[in-house]
C-alpha positions in Angstrom: 0.0 0.0 0.0 1.4 3.4 -1.0 1.6 5.9 1.8 1.7 9.7 1.2 1.0 12.8 3.2 -1.1 15.9 2.7 -0.6 18.6 5.2 -1.7 21.7 3.5 -4.6 22.8 1.2 -2.8 21.7 -1.8 -4.3 20.7 -5.2 -5.0 17.1 -4.0 -6.9 18.3 -0.9 -8.9 20.7 -3.0 -9.9 17.9 -5.4 -11.2 15.9 -2.4 -12.9 18.9 -1.0 -14.6 19.5 -4.3 -16.1 16.0 -4.1 -18.1 17.2 -1.1 -19.7 20.2 -2.7 -19.4 20.0 -6.5 -21.6 17.5 -8.3 -19.9 18.1 -11.6 -16.5 17.2 -10.2 -18.0 14.0 -8.7 -19.6 13.0 -12.0 -16.5 13.8 -14.1 -14.1 12.0 -11.8 -16.4 9.1 -10.9 -15.4 9.5 -7.3 -17.2 10.5 -4.0 -16.4 10.8 -0.3 -17.4 8.1 2.2 -17.6 9.2 5.8 -18.3 7.0 8.9 -17.4 3.6 10.3 -20.5 1.7 9.1 -20.6 3.1 5.5 -16.8 2.5 5.0 -17.1 -1.0 6.4 -20.1 -1.9 4.3 -18.4 -0.5 1.2 -15.5 -2.9 1.7 -17.8 -5.8 2.5 -19.7 -5.3 -0.7 -16.7 -5.0 -2.9 -16.6 -1.3 -3.7 -13.3 0.0 -4.9 -11.5 2.9 -3.1 -9.2 5.3 -4.9 -7.7 6.3 -1.5 -8.1 5.9 2.2 -7.3 9.0 4.3 -6.1 8.7 7.9 -4.9 11.3 10.5 -1.3 12.4 10.0 0.9 10.9 12.6 -1.9 9.2 14.5 -2.4 5.6 15.6 -5.2 3.6 14.0 -7.8 1.7 16.0 -8.2 -2.1 15.6 -11.1 -1.5 13.2 -9.2 1.0 11.0 -6.0 -1.0 11.0 -7.8 -4.2 9.9 -9.7 -2.3 7.2 -6.5 -0.7 5.9 -4.8 -4.2 5.9 -7.8 -5.5 3.9 -7.3 -3.0 1.2 -3.6 -3.6 0.2 -3.8 -2.1 -3.2 -5.5 1.1 -2.1 -3.4 4.3 -1.6 -3.2 5.3 2.0 -2.8 9.0 2.6 -2.0 10.7 5.9 -3.9 14.0 6.1 -3.4 16.8 8.6 -6.0 16.6 11.4 -7.9 19.8 10.7 -8.1 19.0 7.0 -9.3 15.4 7.6 -11.9 16.7 10.0 -13.2 19.0 7.2 -13.4 16.1 4.8 -15.1 13.9 7.4 -17.7 16.5 8.3 -16.7 16.5 12.0 -15.2 18.7 14.6 -12.5 16.1 15.2 -10.6 14.1 12.6 -12.2 10.7 12.0 -10.2 7.6 11.9 -10.7 7.1 8.2 -12.3 8.8 5.2 -12.6 6.9 1.9 -12.5 8.2 -1.6 -14.6 5.7 -3.5 -15.3 4.9 -7.1 -18.9 5.3 -8.2 -20.7 2.3 -9.7 -21.9 2.2 -13.3 -25.5 3.4 -13.9 -26.7 0.1 -15.4 -30.1 -1.4 -14.8 -28.7 -4.9 -15.2 -27.2 -4.4 -11.7 -30.6 -5.0 -10.3 -31.4 -8.7 -9.7 -34.5 -9.8 -11.6 -36.9 -12.6 -10.8 -40.5 -13.5 -10.0 -40.2 -11.6 -6.7 -38.8 -8.4 -8.3 -39.3 -5.4 -6.1 -37.6 -2.2 -7.2 -38.3 1.5 -6.6 -38.1 4.5 -8.9 -37.6 7.9 -7.3 -38.4 10.5 -10.0 -36.9 14.0 -9.8 -36.0 13.7 -6.1 -34.9 17.1 -4.8 -33.5 16.0 -1.5 -30.3 14.0 -1.2 -31.4 12.9 2.3 -34.7 11.5 0.9 -32.7 9.4 -1.7 -30.5 8.0 1.1 -33.6 7.3 3.3 -35.4 5.5 0.5 -32.3 3.5 -0.3 -32.0 2.5 3.4 -35.7 1.3 3.3 -35.1 -0.5 0.0 -32.3 -2.4 1.7 -34.3 -3.2 4.8 -37.3 -4.5 2.9 -35.5 -6.6 0.3 -35.8 -4.4 -2.8 -33.5 -5.1 -5.8 -32.5 -1.5 -6.1 -33.3 2.2 -6.4 -33.6 3.9 -9.7 -33.2 7.7 -9.7 -34.8 9.4 -12.7 -35.2 12.9 -14.1 -33.5 16.1 -12.9 -32.8 14.8 -9.4 -30.4 15.2 -6.5 -27.2 13.2 -6.6 -27.2 9.8 -4.8 -23.5 10.2 -4.2 -23.8 13.6 -2.5 -22.5 13.3 1.1 -26.0 13.8 2.7 -27.4 11.0 0.5 -24.6 8.7 1.5 -25.0 9.5 5.2 -28.8 9.1 5.1 -28.4 5.7 3.6 -26.3 4.6 6.6 -24.3 2.4 4.3 -27.2 0.9 2.3 -25.9 2.6 -0.8 -23.2 0.0 -0.8 -25.6 -3.0 -0.4 -28.4 -2.0 -2.8 -27.8 -0.9 -6.4 -28.6 2.8 -6.9 -28.8 3.6 -10.6 -29.4 6.9 -12.4 -31.5 6.5 -15.5 -33.9 8.3 -17.8 -37.6 7.5 -17.7 -37.6 6.1 -21.2 -34.7 3.8 -20.3 -36.6 2.4 -17.3 -39.8 1.9 -19.4 -37.8 0.1 -22.1 -36.2 -2.1 -19.4 -39.6 -3.0 -18.0 -40.9 -3.8 -21.5 -37.9 -6.1 -22.0 -38.7 -7.9 -18.8 -42.4 -8.3 -19.8 -41.4 -9.6 -23.2 -39.3 -12.2 -21.5 -42.3 -13.4 -19.5 -42.0 -11.5 -16.3 -45.3 -9.7 -15.6 -43.9 -6.5 -14.1 -46.4 -4.0 -12.7 -45.6 -0.3 -12.4 -47.3 1.0 -9.3 -47.2 4.7 -8.6 -47.8 6.5 -5.3 -50.2 9.4 -4.9 -52.3 10.9 -2.2 -55.2 10.8 -4.6 -54.5 7.2 -5.8 -57.4 5.1 -6.7 -56.5 2.2 -4.4 -55.7 2.2 -0.7 -52.3 0.6 0.1 -53.7 -2.0 2.6 -55.8 -3.7 0.0 -53.3 -3.5 -2.9 -51.7 -6.7 -4.1 -48.0 -6.2 -4.5 -46.9 -9.8 -4.3 -45.9 -10.1 -8.0 -43.0 -8.5 -9.7 -43.4 -4.8 -9.0 -41.6 -1.5 -9.7 -42.8 1.2 -7.3 -42.7 4.7 -8.6 -42.3 7.6 -6.1 -42.6 11.2 -7.3 -41.0 14.5 -6.5 -41.4 15.7 -2.9 -43.4 18.8 -3.9 -45.1 18.1 -7.2 -45.5 14.3 -7.0 -45.4 12.1 -10.1 -45.1 13.6 -13.5 -48.0 13.1 -16.0 -45.7 10.8 -18.1 -45.1 8.5 -15.1 -48.8 8.5 -14.2 -49.7 7.4 -17.7 -47.1 4.7 -17.6 -48.2 3.2 -14.2 -50.6 0.3 -14.1 -52.0 1.3 -10.8 -51.9 4.3 -8.4 -52.0 3.7 -4.7 -52.5 5.9 -1.7 -51.5 5.6 1.9 -54.7 6.3 4.0 -54.0 9.0 6.6 -55.8 10.6 9.5 -55.1 13.7 11.4 -54.3 17.1 9.9 -51.4 16.0 7.6 -52.2 16.6 4.0 -49.4 14.3 2.7 -46.4 12.2 3.7 -42.8 12.8 3.0 -41.9 11.1 -0.3 -39.3 8.8 1.2 -41.7 7.9 4.1 -44.5 7.1 1.7 -42.2 5.0 -0.5 -40.9 3.2 2.6 -44.5 2.3 3.7 -45.3 0.8 0.3 -42.0 -1.2 0.3 -42.8 -2.6 3.7 -46.3 -3.6 2.5 -44.8 -5.3 -0.5 -42.2 -7.1 1.6 -45.0 -8.4 3.9 -46.5 -10.1 0.9 -43.3 -11.8 0.1 -42.8 -14.4 2.8 -39.4 -15.5 1.6 -38.0 -12.1 2.6 
């Protein structure tokens, strides 16, 4: 493992810093920042590649950090001045490790497909945190993956990564255009898999508790403010609503999607 040191705000540090705040730099480089023990651990467990591991300059590593570094012998190890590493880690104190990871390819064939297919589309999501939250729920309830469509927030933005609590590394998260997703669904149907597109809407025709989601299903969740686009509404085979009481007019998009995922998981005993 190559060891180097960064002790000032040099060009390399500025490149890492840009990954925190600049979506264009993340996209062009294909890199992003991973903060926290659990996310970094899960990234390693699920085979994600690191461009670099950053550790405090001159400090000693804990058993966890030492074992993780030893398990990544081909990854560059960089010692970073404490105040700089704290900035990259989003903390007041320098974390034990920060990872610079390679993004995964945006391919729909990363999602596992079968008779129990359960996937979720998040269209035009404006909040990185909501993408991370829905990814976490997809992981918890056995979904094959999350597909982010339209002009949406970046699933590799630090807030999205943190909100997923590491599930980003366990569940495929793919960015795609609506037409590409619909073509994918059509190919699955042509191959004999009867996939249903089920949208969520507070004015949906069917209440969630009486909706059959036991077959291969792609759930479609709309933008937090405007909901599903007319194009997605037309494409969906059914529109479901979550019955509510009280004075709330609607649910957070990630919460609504999570409830539907839970309902679908309950109808799949194998999960």
